[in-house]
DOMI-222917 format. One line per 8 residues: number of its first residue (from 0); their letters; for each residue x, y, z of N, C-alpha, C, O. Coordinates in steps of 0.2 Angstrom, whole numbers. Layout:
REM DOMI-222917
NUM> a> X,Y,Z,X,Y,Z,X,Y,Z,X,Y,Z; ... $
REM end
This chain:
REM DOMI-222917
0> mgdailmi> -58,84,-238,-53,89,-234,-49,87,-230,-43,87,-229; -54,84,-226,-53,87,-219,-51,78,-218,-46,77,-215; -54,72,-221,-50,66,-220,-46,68,-224,-49,72,-226; -41,68,-227,-36,70,-231,-30,73,-227,-24,72,-227; -33,77,-223,-30,80,-218,-27,75,-212,-21,75,-210; -30,72,-211,-31,67,-205,-26,59,-207,-25,54,-203; -25,59,-212,-23,53,-216,-16,55,-216,-11,52,-214; -15,62,-217,-8,62,-217,-5,64,-213,0,62,-214 $
8> eilvlgvl> -6,70,-206,-5,69,-202,-4,60,-198,0,58,-195; -10,56,-201,-7,50,-195,-1,46,-198,4,44,-195; -1,47,-205,4,43,-208,12,49,-207,18,47,-210; 12,55,-204,18,57,-201,18,53,-195,22,48,-195; 15,56,-192,14,52,-184,19,46,-185,24,45,-182; 16,40,-189,17,35,-190,25,35,-193,29,33,-189; 27,37,-198,35,39,-202,38,40,-197,44,41,-197; 35,42,-189,41,48,-183,42,41,-181,46,37,-183 $
16> vigflali> 37,40,-177,36,33,-173,40,28,-176,44,24,-172; 39,26,-184,43,22,-185,51,23,-185,54,18,-184; 54,28,-186,59,29,-187,63,33,-180,68,36,-180; 59,32,-176,62,35,-168,62,27,-165,66,25,-160; 59,21,-169,59,15,-164,70,10,-170,75,8,-168; 66,12,-177,76,12,-176,80,16,-178,84,14,-182; 80,22,-174,86,23,-170,87,19,-166,92,15,-165; 82,19,-162,85,15,-154,89,10,-155,95,9,-153 $
24> iirgdqrl> 82,7,-161,89,0,-161,95,-2,-161,99,-6,-158; 95,4,-169,104,4,-169,106,8,-168,110,10,-172; 105,11,-162,110,15,-156,111,9,-152,116,6,-151; 106,7,-150,106,-2,-146,111,-7,-148,115,-11,-145; 111,-7,-157,114,-13,-158,122,-10,-158,127,-13,-157; 122,-5,-160,131,-1,-158,133,-1,-151,138,0,-149; 129,-2,-149,131,-1,-139,132,8,-139,137,11,-137; 129,9,-140,129,17,-140,123,21,-133,122,27,-131 $
32> vkplaepl> 118,14,-131,115,16,-127,117,14,-121,117,8,-120; 119,17,-118,122,12,-110,115,6,-108,109,5,-110; 119,3,-103,115,-1,-100,112,2,-93,113,7,-91; 110,-2,-89,104,2,-81,112,0,-79,113,-6,-80; 118,5,-76,121,4,-72,120,0,-64,116,3,-60; 123,-6,-62,120,-7,-55,119,-4,-50,121,2,-50; 116,-7,-44,111,2,-42,119,-2,-36,120,-8,-35; 123,5,-33,125,8,-26,122,3,-22,116,2,-22 $
40> ptlppvll> 127,2,-18,124,1,-9,123,6,-4,124,7,2; 121,8,-9,119,17,-2,115,16,2,113,21,5; 111,7,3,106,6,8,110,4,13,117,3,12; 106,4,17,110,-3,26,106,-8,20,104,-8,15; 107,-13,24,107,-21,23,100,-24,27,101,-23,33; 93,-26,26,91,-29,28,92,-34,32,93,-40,31; 93,-31,38,96,-35,47,87,-40,47,82,-40,44; 89,-44,50,87,-50,54,88,-54,59,92,-58,58 $
48> pdadeisa> 85,-56,67,88,-61,70,95,-66,69,99,-63,66; 96,-70,69,98,-74,71,91,-81,69,85,-80,71; 94,-86,66,85,-90,62,84,-92,68,78,-93,68; 87,-96,77,83,-98,80,81,-94,83,77,-95,87; 81,-87,82,77,-80,83,73,-75,82,72,-69,84; 70,-80,74,67,-73,69,60,-75,74,60,-79,79; 56,-73,73,50,-72,75,46,-71,66,49,-70,61; 41,-71,67,33,-69,64,35,-61,62,36,-59,56 $
56> hdiqdirf> 33,-57,68,35,-49,68,39,-47,64,39,-43,59; 45,-51,66,50,-48,61,51,-48,56,55,-44,54; 45,-54,51,45,-55,47,40,-49,42,41,-46,36; 36,-48,47,31,-42,44,33,-37,47,28,-33,47; 41,-34,50,41,-25,48,46,-24,44,48,-19,42; 49,-32,40,55,-28,34,52,-25,28,47,-25,26; 56,-22,26,51,-16,21,58,-15,17,63,-14,19; 55,-15,12,62,-15,6,62,-10,3,56,-9,2 $
64> avglrgyr> 67,-6,-1,68,1,-2,64,-2,-11,64,-8,-12; 63,4,-15,60,6,-22,66,7,-26,70,11,-23; 67,5,-30,72,3,-35,70,2,-42,65,-2,-42; 73,4,-49,68,4,-55,68,-2,-56,63,-4,-60; 75,-6,-53,76,-11,-55,73,-18,-50,73,-24,-51; 70,-15,-45,67,-20,-41,64,-24,-42,63,-25,-48; 62,-30,-36,57,-37,-36,50,-33,-36,49,-28,-33; 46,-37,-40,39,-34,-39,36,-36,-33,33,-42,-32 $
72> tdqvdqvl> 36,-31,-30,33,-30,-26,24,-34,-23,23,-34,-17; 22,-37,-26,18,-43,-24,19,-47,-25,15,-51,-22; 24,-49,-28,26,-56,-26,32,-58,-18,34,-64,-16; 35,-52,-17,38,-52,-11,32,-49,-6,34,-48,0; 25,-47,-7,24,-47,-3,21,-55,0,21,-57,5; 17,-58,-7,16,-66,-5,21,-70,1,20,-75,5; 25,-67,-1,33,-73,0,31,-69,6,30,-75,9; 31,-65,10,34,-61,15,26,-67,19,26,-72,22 $
80> drlttals> 22,-61,17,17,-64,21,15,-71,21,12,-73,26; 17,-77,16,18,-83,18,24,-87,21,23,-93,23; 29,-84,22,35,-84,29,31,-85,35,29,-90,38; 30,-77,36,25,-74,41,18,-79,44,17,-82,50; 15,-79,40,12,-87,41,15,-94,44,13,-98,48; 21,-94,41,23,-100,43,27,-100,48,27,-105,51; 32,-94,52,32,-93,56,31,-92,63,35,-92,68; 22,-91,62,17,-91,69,19,-98,70,24,-100,72 $
88> erdqeiaa> 15,-100,67,14,-109,68,17,-110,68,16,-116,71; 23,-109,67,28,-113,71,28,-111,77,26,-115,82; 30,-104,79,30,-103,86,24,-105,88,25,-110,91; 21,-105,88,12,-107,93,18,-114,91,23,-114,94; 17,-120,86,19,-128,90,27,-129,95,28,-134,99; 29,-125,93,37,-126,97,33,-122,106,35,-123,112; 27,-117,105,24,-118,114,20,-120,116,17,-118,121; 18,-124,113,14,-130,112,17,-137,117,16,-140,122 $
96> lrsaveda> 22,-138,112,28,-143,114,30,-143,123,30,-146,128; 32,-136,120,35,-135,125,31,-134,134,34,-136,139; 25,-131,134,21,-132,138,18,-141,139,14,-143,143; 20,-145,134,18,-153,135,25,-151,140,24,-148,146; 29,-152,138,33,-156,141,34,-155,147,36,-159,151; 34,-147,149,32,-143,156,29,-150,160,32,-153,164; 22,-150,157,16,-153,160,18,-160,163,16,-164,167; 23,-162,159,24,-171,158,29,-170,164,26,-173,169 $
104> rhqanesa> 32,-168,165,39,-165,169,35,-163,177,34,-168,181; 33,-158,178,29,-156,181,23,-165,185,23,-168,191; 18,-168,178,15,-174,182,23,-179,187,23,-181,193; 28,-179,182,31,-184,184,36,-181,190,40,-186,193; 37,-175,192,39,-174,200,33,-175,206,34,-177,212; 26,-174,202,21,-175,207,22,-181,211,24,-180,217; 22,-190,204,22,-194,204,27,-198,205,26,-203,204; 34,-196,208,38,-200,208,39,-202,217,37,-197,221 $
112> pk> 40,-206,219,42,-206,227,47,-202,231,53,-202,229; 45,-199,235,49,-196,237,53,-199,243,58,-197,245 $
REM end
């Protein structure tokens, strides 16, 4: 007897789930279900310095607001990590090149006849 009641409960639950899904599909086809509205621009934009002044620290400090239809945070974090690394390497290379230029200028000034 207990197995029969369990089967009836499962059957009723299945009918209810199928009916609910059918109702959603029908209402969606009739456009009675409203699509998600575009997000309102209530938050300030994410600001960065000019391209030639941007640093790895600026990228590390970026924070995005969480939204219902937002980007996948793990993907955004991966891109930001890659950008941070790339900018840090760029900044180190620029500093090394500037130092080499300064050393060359200093040596040229010292070896120049007076």
